[in-house]
C-alpha positions in Angstrom: 72.3 103.7 29.0 72.2 104.9 25.6 72.9 108.6 25.4 70.7 108.4 22.3 67.9 106.9 20.5 66.3 103.6 22.4 67.4 100.2 22.2 64.4 97.6 22.1 66.8 94.8 22.8 70.5 94.4 24.6 70.9 90.7 23.5 74.0 91.0 21.1 75.8 87.5 18.8 79.1 87.9 17.2 80.1 86.4 13.7 82.8 86.1 12.5 84.0 88.5 8.8 83.5 86.0 6.6 86.2 87.4 4.0 86.8 87.6 1.0 88.7 84.1 0.5 85.1 82.1 -0.4 84.8 83.9 -3.8 88.3 83.8 -4.9 86.6 83.8 -8.1 84.7 86.8 -8.1 85.5 89.9 -10.6 86.2 92.7 -8.2 83.7 96.1 -8.2 82.0 98.6 -6.4 78.5 98.0 -5.7 77.0 101.3 -4.0 77.8 104.1 -1.6 77.2 102.6 1.8 78.7 104.3 4.5 78.9 108.5 5.8 81.9 109.1 9.0 81.1 112.4 10.5 83.6 113.9 13.4 82.1 116.1 15.5 83.9 117.3 18.5 81.0 117.6 20.3 79.3 114.4 19.1 76.2 115.1 22.5 74.9 118.0 20.5 75.5 117.1 16.9 73.5 114.0 17.6 70.2 116.0 18.6 70.7 118.4 15.7 70.2 114.9 14.0 67.7 113.5 15.8 65.7 116.4 16.7 66.0 119.0 13.9 66.8 116.5 11.2 64.6 113.6 12.5 67.0 110.8 11.4 66.4 107.3 12.3 68.9 106.4 14.9 70.4 102.7 14.5 72.7 102.2 17.3 75.9 103.3 19.3 78.9 102.5 20.7 82.3 102.8 22.1 85.5 101.5 20.5 89.2 102.4 20.6 88.8 105.8 18.6 85.8 107.1 20.4 81.9 107.0 20.8 79.9 106.6 17.6 76.2 107.1 17.1 75.1 105.9 13.7 71.7 106.4 11.1 69.7 105.6 8.8 69.8 108.1 5.8 68.0 105.6 2.9 70.4 103.4 0.9 73.3 104.9 2.6 74.6 104.9 7.3 75.4 108.0 8.9 78.1 107.4 11.4 79.3 110.0 13.8 82.4 109.4 15.5 84.2 112.1 17.8 87.1 113.2 17.1 86.6 116.8 14.7 88.0 119.8 15.2 86.4 123.5 15.8 84.7 125.8 13.6 87.8 128.0 13.4 90.7 125.7 12.3 88.7 123.8 9.8 88.0 125.2 5.8 85.5 127.4 5.2 82.9 128.4 2.4 84.0 131.5 1.0 82.5 133.8 -1.8 81.0 131.2 -3.3 83.8 128.8 -3.5 83.4 126.5 -0.8 86.7 124.9 0.4 84.6 122.9 1.5 85.7 119.4 -0.4 82.7 117.3 0.2 78.9 118.1 0.6 76.2 115.5 1.4 72.7 116.4 0.5 69.6 116.0 1.3 66.8 114.4 -1.3 62.9 115.5 0.1 59.6 115.9 -1.8 58.7 119.3 -0.3 61.1 121.6 0.0 59.0 124.5 1.1 57.9 122.9 3.8 61.8 121.7 5.0 62.8 124.9 4.8 60.3 126.4 6.6 61.0 124.0 9.2 64.5 124.7 9.8 63.9 128.5 10.0 61.6 128.0 12.5 65.1 126.3 14.5 66.8 128.9 13.1 69.5 127.2 11.3 71.4 128.9 8.9 71.4 128.5 5.5 71.1 129.9 2.3 68.2 131.4 0.0 66.3 128.4 -2.2 68.3 128.4 -5.6 65.7 127.5 -8.3 67.4 125.6 -11.2 63.8 124.4 -13.3 63.7 121.0 -12.7 65.4 120.8 -9.1 65.5 122.9 -6.5 68.5 123.2 -3.9 69.6 125.8 -0.4 72.5 124.6 1.5 72.7 124.5 5.8 75.1 124.4 8.5 74.7 122.1 11.5 76.1 122.7 14.5 79.3 122.4 13.9 78.9 124.4 10.6 79.6 121.7 8.8 77.7 122.1 5.2 74.9 120.3 3.9 72.4 119.8 0.9 68.9 119.8 0.5 66.9 119.2 -3.1 64.2 118.3 -4.4 64.2 116.9 -8.2 60.9 117.0 -10.8 62.5 114.6 -13.0 63.6 111.5 -10.3 61.6 109.1 -8.5 59.6 111.0 -5.5 62.0 110.3 -2.0 59.0 109.4 0.2 59.6 111.8 2.9 60.0 115.9 3.5 62.0 115.0 6.1 66.1 115.8 5.6 66.0 111.7 6.2 67.8 110.0 3.1 70.8 111.4 1.4 70.3 111.4 -2.0 73.8 112.5 -3.5 77.2 113.0 -2.7 78.9 116.2 -4.3 82.8 116.1 -4.4 84.3 119.2 -5.7 87.6 118.9 -7.7 90.6 120.5 -9.0 91.4 118.8 -12.3 88.6 117.7 -13.1 89.0 115.7 -16.5 91.9 113.5 -14.4 89.5 113.2 -11.3 86.5 111.8 -13.8 89.2 109.4 -15.6 90.1 108.1 -12.3 87.1 107.6 -10.6 85.4 106.0 -14.1 88.2 104.1 -15.6 90.4 103.1 -12.0 87.3 102.4 -9.6 85.4 101.3 -12.1 82.6 103.5 -10.9 79.0 103.0 -13.7 78.9 106.8 -14.4 75.7 108.1 -15.7 75.2 111.6 -16.4 77.4 113.9 -17.7 76.6 117.6 -18.2 73.2 118.7 -16.9 72.6 118.5 -13.5 72.3 120.4 -10.5 76.4 121.2 -8.5 76.4 122.7 -5.1 77.3 126.8 -5.8 80.4 127.4 -6.3 82.6 129.9 -7.9 83.9 127.5 -10.8 80.4 126.1 -11.9 79.0 130.3 -11.8 82.0 131.1 -14.4 80.9 127.8 -16.3 77.5 128.5 -17.1 78.1 132.1 -17.4 80.9 130.5 -20.4 78.1 128.2 -21.1 75.1 129.6 -22.0 72.2 127.4 -20.7 69.7 126.1 -24.0 66.3 125.2 -23.3 65.9 121.7 -25.1 63.1 119.2 -24.9 64.2 115.1 -24.4 62.9 112.4 -27.1 59.8 110.8 -25.9 61.4 107.2 -26.2 63.1 105.8 -22.8 65.0 103.8 -25.5 66.8 107.0 -27.0 70.7 106.8 -26.2 70.8 110.5 -26.2 68.6 110.4 -23.0 69.8 110.4 -19.4 68.3 107.4 -17.6 68.0 109.8 -14.9 65.7 112.0 -16.7 62.2 111.3 -17.1 59.7 110.7 -20.1 60.0 113.6 -22.2 60.6 116.3 -19.3 62.3 119.5 -20.3 65.8 120.2 -18.8 68.3 123.6 -19.0 71.5 121.5 -21.1 74.6 122.3 -21.0 77.2 122.5 -23.6 80.6 121.7 -22.4 82.1 118.0 -21.6 84.8 115.7 -22.4 83.4 115.0 -25.8 83.9 117.5 -27.7 86.9 119.1 -26.2 85.5 120.8 -22.8 86.2 120.4 -18.9 82.9 119.3 -18.7 80.2 120.6 -15.5 79.9 117.9 -13.8 79.6 113.6 -14.0 77.1 111.6 -11.8 77.4 108.0 -10.5 75.6 105.1 -9.4 72.2 105.1 -11.2 70.3 103.8 -8.4 71.0 104.7 -4.3 73.4 107.3 -3.3 74.9 109.2 -6.5 78.3 110.8 -6.6 79.0 113.4 -8.3 82.0 115.2 -9.1 81.8 119.4 -9.6 85.0 121.1 -10.9 85.5 124.2 -8.5 87.8 122.1 -5.7 90.8 123.0 -4.8 93.4 120.2 -4.3 95.8 120.9 -0.6 98.9 122.7 -1.1 101.8 119.7 -2.4 99.2 117.4 -3.1 98.9 116.7 0.3 96.4 113.8 1.4 93.2 115.0 3.6 93.0 114.1 7.2 89.4 112.7 7.7 88.3 115.5 10.9 90.6 118.3 10.1 90.8 119.0 6.0 87.1 117.5 6.0 84.1 116.5 8.3 83.8 113.6 6.4 84.8 110.5 5.0 82.4 108.5 2.3 82.8 104.9 1.9 81.7 102.5 -1.0 81.0 98.2 -0.2 82.3 96.3 -2.4 81.9 92.5 -3.3 85.6 91.6 -3.1 88.1 93.4 -0.8 91.1 91.7 -1.5 90.5 91.7 -5.4 89.9 95.3 -5.4 92.7 96.2 -3.2 94.8 94.4 -5.6 93.5 96.0 -8.9 94.7 99.6 -7.0 97.6 98.2 -6.5 98.2 97.2 -9.6 97.4 100.9 -11.2 99.9 102.9 -7.7 97.0 103.5 -5.7 98.4 103.5 -2.3 95.9 101.9 -0.1 95.9 101.2 3.8 96.5 97.3 5.1 92.2 96.5 5.8 91.6 96.9 9.5 88.1 95.6 11.1 84.9 97.9 10.5 82.3 97.2 13.0 78.8 98.0 11.5 75.4 96.3 13.7 72.7 95.1 11.7 69.2 95.0 13.5 66.5 92.8 13.3 63.3 92.3 14.7 64.2 90.2 17.7 68.2 90.2 17.5 70.6 92.7 17.4 73.9 91.0 16.0 77.1 92.2 15.4 79.1 92.0 12.2 82.6 92.6 12.5 83.8 93.5 8.5 87.5 94.6 6.9 88.5 97.7 5.3 90.6 100.2 3.7 91.1 103.5 3.0 92.6 104.9 -0.2 93.3 108.8 -1.9 91.9 109.8 -4.8 94.5 111.9 -6.9 94.1 115.0 -5.5 94.1 113.6 -2.0 90.4 112.8 -1.2 90.5 109.7 1.2 87.8 107.0 0.8 86.7 103.6 2.8 86.1 100.9 1.0 84.6 97.5 2.9 82.6 94.3 2.2 
């Protein structure tokens, strides 16, 4: 009997993983952000909060050698709760506006005021809403004190929801922003769609940057074909533009990858672990993000050729719901870390 959500059917079918051997000539590339793992100490309490307070759509649950798993639909990305987290007392914490928390998931909503009021009524710990002209955001904590963000953008397509149910971006705070930008853009080959004027989680480094680089009000050209216009900004939109970027020798204020689906946003202000150690999922970070690729074998070869260490492929199970039958597909995945020890999972 399921612990969470409702089961429409108990029928299952198993299909073997097709693998990348059928497409040996396919140029390997990362397609999108498609999965986000979250380790929890009390998976029952965390799942109850996610379903009843955030109102995420339940997909499925099950057990494996690593414990109990509960999956939720967050738009174009899947959130999977996994047992095995660590308690609040032993985890990194936000301090003085400078989060030791390396990754923050951000929900996209169309009415941030409505959600803010509802979370207040539920006594969810949260910050005040900070307004930045073309976007409004706030941060909140779940029962396990994981930090999340909510944003309402004025210059992107509507999210079609007023609930915290669609993850629009993942914010990764990095220490050496120029080097990390090169790794994600050149080594991983992620499509860079914006560098400069965009919202970031509140960090001490971001506050310093804005103090040292005064904002200037500009009007973007009306023509959407103008190469100076970011593809993510609306035609003729008025935005706050920042002067720093890698092209003019400044360290830059951040970068956004992927034009569609869940964005990956690099933000200065992070701090790598002492001695350059690799972060351990569930201890140093509650989240483990996952890319989807079109050729896992080819991508692993490319990463290793670039000097990036990866694990050996391991089974990665994901269930796919249909109207009449819930089919079960076992896929392969590997994990690797970036130069600052942030761990990623990638699967076909």
